[in-house]
C-alpha positions as CSV (number, residue, x, y, z in Angstrom):
1,X,0.0,-0.1,-0.1
2,X,1.6,3.3,-1.1
3,X,0.8,6.4,0.8
4,X,0.7,9.4,-1.0
5,X,2.3,12.5,0.8
6,X,-0.7,14.5,-0.4
7,X,-3.0,12.5,1.9
8,X,-1.0,13.9,5.0
9,X,-0.9,17.2,6.6
10,X,1.4,18.5,9.0
11,X,-0.2,19.8,12.6
12,X,1.4,22.0,15.3
13,X,-0.4,21.2,18.4
14,X,1.3,23.7,20.8
15,X,4.9,22.7,19.9
16,X,3.9,19.2,19.3
17,X,4.3,18.6,15.8
18,X,2.7,15.5,14.0
19,X,1.3,14.3,10.8
20,X,-2.2,13.2,10.3
21,X,-4.4,11.9,7.4
22,X,-6.0,15.1,5.7
23,X,-9.5,15.3,6.6
24,X,-11.9,15.3,3.6
25,X,-13.1,19.1,2.9
26,X,-16.7,19.6,2.4
27,X,-17.7,22.4,0.3
28,X,-20.0,24.9,2.3
29,X,-23.0,24.5,-0.1
30,X,-22.8,20.6,-0.1
31,X,-22.9,20.9,3.8
32,X,-26.0,22.8,3.9
33,X,-27.5,20.5,1.1
34,X,-26.9,17.8,3.8
35,X,-28.1,19.1,6.8
36,X,-31.9,18.8,7.5
37,X,-34.4,21.5,7.6
38,X,-34.1,23.5,10.8
39,X,-37.8,24.0,10.8
40,X,-38.5,20.3,10.4
41,X,-36.3,19.4,13.2
42,X,-37.8,21.9,15.5
43,X,-41.2,20.7,14.6
44,X,-40.2,17.0,15.3
45,X,-38.6,18.1,18.8
46,X,-41.7,20.0,19.7
47,X,-43.9,16.9,18.5
48,X,-41.6,14.4,20.7
49,X,-41.4,16.7,23.7
50,X,-45.5,17.1,23.5
51,X,-45.9,13.2,23.5
52,X,-43.3,13.0,26.4
53,X,-45.2,15.6,28.5
54,X,-48.5,14.2,27.8
55,X,-47.4,10.7,29.0
56,X,-46.0,12.3,32.0
57,X,-49.3,14.4,32.5
58,X,-51.4,11.3,32.3
59,X,-49.2,9.6,34.8
60,X,-49.4,12.2,37.5
61,X,-53.2,12.4,37.0
62,X,-53.6,8.8,37.8
63,X,-51.1,9.1,40.7
64,X,-53.0,12.3,42.1
65,X,-56.3,10.4,41.7
66,X,-55.0,7.5,43.7
67,X,-53.9,9.8,46.6
68,X,-57.4,11.5,46.6
69,X,-58.9,8.1,46.9
70,X,-56.9,7.4,49.8
71,X,-57.4,10.7,51.4
72,X,-61.1,10.6,51.1
73,X,-61.1,7.1,52.6
74,X,-59.0,8.2,55.2
75,X,-61.5,11.2,56.2
76,X,-64.4,9.1,56.0
77,X,-62.7,6.8,58.6
78,X,-62.0,9.8,60.9
79,X,-65.5,10.9,60.5
80,X,-67.1,7.6,61.1
81,X,-65.0,7.2,64.5
82,X,-65.7,10.4,65.9
83,X,-69.5,10.4,65.1
84,X,-70.3,7.0,65.8
85,X,-72.7,6.6,68.4
86,X,-72.3,3.3,70.6
87,X,-74.6,0.1,69.5
88,X,-78.0,0.0,71.2
89,X,-77.8,-3.6,71.6
90,X,-74.6,-3.3,73.6
91,X,-76.0,-0.5,75.7
92,X,-79.1,-2.4,76.5
93,X,-76.8,-5.3,77.8
94,X,-74.7,-3.0,79.7
95,X,-77.4,-0.8,81.2
96,X,-79.4,-4.1,82.5
97,X,-75.9,-5.5,83.9
98,X,-75.1,-2.1,85.5
99,X,-78.7,-1.7,86.9
100,X,-78.4,-5.0,88.5
101,X,-75.1,-5.0,90.1
102,X,-74.9,-1.2,91.0
103,X,-77.3,1.6,91.5
104,X,-74.6,4.2,90.9
105,X,-75.1,6.2,87.7
106,X,-71.6,7.2,87.4
107,X,-70.5,3.8,86.8
108,X,-73.3,3.5,84.2
109,X,-72.0,6.5,82.2
110,X,-68.4,5.4,82.7
111,X,-69.2,2.2,81.1
112,X,-70.8,3.5,78.3
113,X,-68.1,6.0,77.6
114,X,-65.5,3.1,77.8
115,X,-67.3,0.9,75.4
116,X,-68.1,3.5,72.9
117,X,-64.5,4.1,73.0
118,X,-63.4,0.7,72.4
119,X,-65.8,0.3,69.5
120,X,-64.4,3.3,67.9
121,X,-60.9,2.0,68.3
122,X,-61.9,-1.2,67.0
123,X,-63.4,0.4,63.5
124,X,-60.1,2.5,63.4
125,X,-57.9,-0.6,63.8
126,X,-60.1,-2.4,61.3
127,X,-59.9,0.5,58.7
128,X,-56.4,1.0,59.2
129,X,-55.8,-2.6,58.6
130,X,-57.8,-2.4,55.4
131,X,-55.8,0.4,54.2
132,X,-52.6,-1.4,54.9
133,X,-53.8,-4.2,52.9
134,X,-54.3,-2.2,50.0
135,X,-50.9,-0.3,50.2
136,X,-49.3,-3.7,50.8
137,X,-50.9,-5.1,47.4
138,X,-50.0,-1.4,45.5
139,X,-46.5,-2.4,46.9
140,X,-46.4,-6.0,45.8
141,X,-48.2,-5.2,42.3
142,X,-45.4,-2.4,41.8
143,X,-42.5,-4.8,42.9
144,X,-43.8,-7.4,40.5
145,X,-43.8,-4.9,37.7
146,X,-40.4,-3.8,38.2
147,X,-39.1,-7.4,38.5
148,X,-40.7,-8.8,35.5
149,X,-38.2,-7.5,32.9
150,X,-35.5,-9.6,35.1
151,X,-37.7,-12.4,35.3
152,X,-38.3,-12.5,31.5
153,X,-34.2,-12.6,30.7
154,X,-33.4,-15.5,28.6
155,X,-30.6,-16.6,31.4
156,X,-33.6,-18.0,33.3
157,X,-34.8,-20.3,30.3
158,X,-34.9,-23.9,31.7
159,X,-32.4,-25.4,28.8
160,X,-28.7,-24.7,28.1
161,X,-29.3,-24.8,24.5
162,X,-31.8,-22.1,24.5
163,X,-29.6,-19.9,26.8
164,X,-26.5,-20.3,24.4
165,X,-29.1,-19.7,21.3
166,X,-30.2,-16.6,23.0
167,X,-27.0,-15.3,23.9
168,X,-25.8,-16.1,20.2
169,X,-28.5,-13.9,18.8
170,X,-27.6,-11.0,20.7
């Protein structure tokens, strides 16, 4: 292979002198003809940006809707526990029990108050437990969604021949 001296150029880089192959020179009009239209590029960029922003908006709207549902559930739980009157069946049993064993009305009122508090706490614990189950289900679904691409990798296929075939393909 014969190297022509005209293909090389002498470069002086801050005192360090060396030769390198010449770069092809492009005529300015040819370079302008090769470039895509800047307006078309800008339009394509705006379209890509618009689709990305619309996807992001949809994602955030779904998340906001989910948080609003959880907030409304929590508010209804708080309202029920604060405004919940004690059940009448248990009150009647407590009243008859209190009248038989004690004539003092202060014991009766204390019993009703404590019973109402315990029932309100029971309802609160039930609702919080239900909300925890919902949160746990959401976390499990998200974890499964994040793990699925790794589970689907060809490394986990049962036969070594399939693994080697998939590795050779990629």
